[in-house]
C-alpha positions in Angstrom: 153.2 -121.5 39.2 155.2 -124.4 38.1 158.2 -124.6 40.5 157.8 -124.6 44.3 161.1 -124.2 46.2 159.6 -124.7 49.6 156.2 -125.1 51.5 154.8 -123.6 54.6 151.6 -124.9 56.7 149.4 -122.5 58.3 145.7 -122.5 59.7 143.1 -121.9 57.2 141.5 -118.4 57.3 138.3 -117.1 56.0 139.9 -115.2 53.2 141.3 -118.7 52.0 137.8 -120.0 51.2 137.7 -118.8 47.6 141.0 -120.7 46.7 139.9 -123.7 48.8 136.6 -124.1 47.0 138.4 -123.9 43.6 140.7 -126.9 44.8 137.6 -128.7 46.2 135.9 -128.3 42.8 138.8 -129.6 40.9 139.3 -132.6 43.4 135.8 -134.0 44.3 132.8 -134.9 42.3 130.5 -133.5 45.2 132.4 -130.7 46.5 131.9 -128.7 49.6 130.6 -125.2 49.1 132.1 -121.8 50.3 129.2 -121.7 53.0 130.3 -125.1 54.4 134.0 -124.1 54.7 132.9 -120.9 56.3 130.8 -122.6 59.0 133.6 -125.0 59.6 136.0 -121.9 60.3 133.6 -119.7 62.2 131.1 -122.0 64.0 132.6 -125.5 64.5 134.7 -125.7 67.7 135.6 -129.1 66.8 137.1 -128.3 63.5 140.6 -127.8 62.6 141.6 -126.7 59.0 145.1 -126.1 57.6 146.5 -125.0 54.4 149.8 -125.8 52.6 151.2 -122.9 50.7 154.3 -121.9 48.7 156.9 -120.8 51.3 157.6 -117.6 49.3 153.9 -116.8 48.9 151.8 -117.8 51.8 148.6 -116.6 50.0 149.3 -119.2 47.2 147.3 -122.5 48.6 148.6 -125.7 47.1 146.3 -127.8 49.3 144.3 -128.1 52.5 143.2 -130.6 55.0 140.7 -130.5 57.8 139.6 -132.6 60.8 137.3 -132.6 63.6 138.6 -133.5 67.1 135.9 -134.8 69.4 137.1 -136.2 72.8 139.8 -138.6 72.1 139.2 -139.2 68.2 140.1 -137.0 65.3 138.2 -137.4 62.0 139.7 -136.4 58.8 136.9 -134.5 56.9 138.7 -133.6 53.8 142.3 -133.3 52.3 143.1 -132.3 48.7 146.1 -130.9 46.7 145.7 -129.0 43.6 146.0 -131.5 40.7 149.3 -130.2 39.3 151.0 -130.8 42.4 149.9 -134.1 43.5 152.5 -136.8 43.7 155.0 -134.4 45.4 154.2 -135.6 48.9 152.4 -132.4 49.9 149.4 -134.5 50.9 151.6 -136.7 53.2 153.1 -133.6 54.9 149.6 -132.1 55.4 148.4 -135.5 56.7 151.3 -135.8 59.2 150.7 -132.2 60.3 147.0 -132.9 61.1 147.9 -136.0 62.9 150.6 -134.0 65.0 147.8 -131.4 65.9 145.4 -134.2 66.7 147.9 -135.6 69.3 148.5 -132.2 70.7 144.8 -131.8 71.2 144.5 -135.1 73.0 143.3 -137.4 70.2 144.3 -141.0 70.7 142.9 -142.4 67.3 142.4 -140.8 63.9 139.9 -142.0 61.2 139.0 -141.2 57.8 136.9 -142.6 54.8 138.3 -143.2 51.3 136.6 -144.2 48.0 137.4 -147.9 47.4 138.7 -146.8 44.0 141.0 -144.2 45.3 144.3 -146.3 45.0 146.7 -143.3 45.5 145.0 -142.2 48.7 144.8 -145.7 50.0 148.5 -146.2 49.4 149.3 -143.0 51.2 147.1 -143.9 54.3 148.5 -147.3 54.5 152.1 -146.0 54.4 151.2 -143.7 57.3 149.9 -146.7 59.2 146.2 -146.3 58.8 144.3 -149.7 58.7 141.1 -150.6 56.9 138.5 -151.2 59.8 135.1 -151.5 57.9 133.0 -150.4 54.7 130.4 -147.7 54.5 128.1 -149.1 51.6 127.0 -146.5 49.1 128.7 -143.7 51.0 129.4 -141.3 48.0 126.3 -139.9 46.8 127.5 -139.3 43.3 128.3 -142.8 42.3 127.0 -144.8 45.5 130.5 -146.1 45.8 131.5 -147.6 49.1 133.9 -146.0 51.4 136.7 -147.9 53.4 136.8 -146.7 57.0 140.4 -146.4 58.0 141.7 -145.9 61.6 145.1 -145.1 63.0 146.2 -145.4 66.6 148.1 -142.1 67.5 149.5 -143.4 70.8 150.2 -147.1 69.8 151.0 -149.1 72.9 149.3 -146.6 75.5 146.4 -148.4 76.7 
């Protein structure tokens, strides 16, 4: 698939796990397993996972994102787009969708971790209003690279 005329968003389903793991393997040095995603979908009441698809083929997954919502905080657990479709704002669309879902579920803040070296992701998160709030030293097991902890207030000014 080389040309996408439109996109759609929907909840991740168990039948999506095969494609999700393929994207995960192409995106991360320490990917989550099919079992991990299956447990998130079936067993984790805090988990909310979504896929972005081609509008004319909702089984063709271009990317996915997920988060946990616990009380008034949401935590992005992972977000990835197929490498060939990066740079087309699909990640931004997915992240905005996740933030909207978090708001509707009562979250007031949202957080994530990002590799210090991931300049494109940091640029996206900054553009969407996330701010660096700390560092997790040696967070990534593959390289012991640090993670930047980023936060965004979903209801700014409401305190």
